Phi, psi and omega in degrees: 000310179304317184294319179294320180295333177271003182280165178296325184293319178293320177296317178298315177299319179291321178290322179295319181292325174302314177292325175295315177292323175301315180293321180295316179297320177301317180296315184294312185292324181292319180292318176306318183278322188266332191299310182301317178299316178293327178291318176299319181287329179290323179285345184065042186292130173242143183237035181286335186234170183285329178290319178298318179296319181295315177298323176295320181298306184298324180295317181298319180300316184289325175293318177295327183287317180293322177298317179295316181298321182290318178299319181292316182294312180302315179301314177300320176297320181296319179301310181300315180293321182295318181299308178305308182293320181300316175302316181295309184299313183295322181296316182301324184270322184282329185300304179299324178294323181294320180293324178296314181296318179295317179295324178293326177293320179289328173294319173306326183275359175105008177266084189277356176277004186288141178223155177248154179288161181293130179258019178080201179278172181092184186293322180295325180288322178298319180296313180299317180298315181296317181295323179296318181295318176298317180289326174298319179293319179298316178302309178299322179295321180291321175299314182291330177292316178299318177295320180293322177299313182296323182290317177299313180298322178293313180298329178281327189293315188302305179296320184293327180290324175295310179303308182300317175298321178286326178291317181301315184295321179298318184292322180276357185079005183287324179253126174289134174294121180220170179297324178296322172299313179297322179294319173301312181293326180292321182294322177296312183294324179297321181297319179293319178299321180291323182294310182294319181296322181290320177294322180290325178290319180296317179297318178292320182296312185293331183268007178053042179247015176272139174289120182243139177250085181287123177206175175282120178241146180279120179305317181294323181288321179297314178297322180291326177294316175301313179297322181293323178299320186257004177308311181302315184293329178285321185289332175302336182238025178053036178265126183272133179256121184235144185228148179217098184222123179288151180291152178073011178278113183243143179234150175265113186195170167277111190306312180298316181294326174296314174302322178297315178300306186294328181292320176297314178301314183291322178295319177292322179295317181290331182290323181264353182277145176286159183301140181082003180278181176235146180239130181257132168245127186234158173208138177206160177266128175231110185055238183263023184224156172251124183253121173259144183215141170240117186253127181234173180245040187272205191290344184077180186227148172273169177299325179290319180294318177303321185285335188250352191297342177268004178283155182296133178063015179282126174237136176291316174232097187307307184298317184289316181301318183288327177291324177279359173089013176285138176273339178091011181236001183296319182290325180291322175296320182295322176297314182288328176292316177305312182294320179297335177260024179058036176237188176211161178237162176197168180231141174236147180193141174274004177129175182304137176089357189249003182080173186223151175235119183255124186237154169222136180246133180227157180299139176290141180278000000 
């Protein structure tokens, strides 16, 4: 009982009844004070004779009795109506709020798939919609967290298994120590180091703990630097690197981090482009931003892939990416770096087989 009295439904019901009784009391007092005078004036009562005074007294008593009966009946009807309306109103408001509280407790217990029914228009409806959006976001984050843990474990397991197998073979004398064996072990430890360094950089970038030197950088110089850095890798597969950047285009960014983002884009473009294809690096000013883009003629992206390609450990082709040595966090790092520089990233593609365009927009200097 005490719990019900402290509930929102009981408080709303009590508030509505207080308002109703206050209004009813005001009406009763007003009618009681003003009613007899108006009645006497309307009846034209005169008290010049004893008979007239008697009649006036009897009429007044009859009016007072009728007025009390009418007010009592009206009061009872008003109280009953107020209780019914208050119950309906308090239930309509407290019902969705109670469901929201119950759902919030389930989400706090880890049931992120919890949703509440649509509560219609108005503030309660907006609250229910916002709650469902929040719970969907929490559910997606939980799914990504579990996927991240599983992906990290998988990425670590492969090189660790290789290292353990070779070290066990060396220890038992099954594998002879040779230059090739040491190179393989070093390659696996390097893979572990790159993965751990990438995870650390991703965490620092998302937590905005990376030191950034924001300054005006020349877009043409940055693009030329990236092209020069990846020219040997592209030449090995006869891939032509082309650039199109207007002179004097300046962006506000950390030069090294911008080169890292474009380098990641270009490395992926070279990796997935067919031999003899071409990759274009572009930059242009759009409103108050400088947009850099890397356009390739690779396998392209589906709408789902475009939506998820910047997620941690997401791979368009898991088996091929792992064989080529990709860790699946390069684009996630690019997104975090762009955000740290007050920019944003996105990917465009007309579908499978049409190539892809990876872009980053940064403030213009």
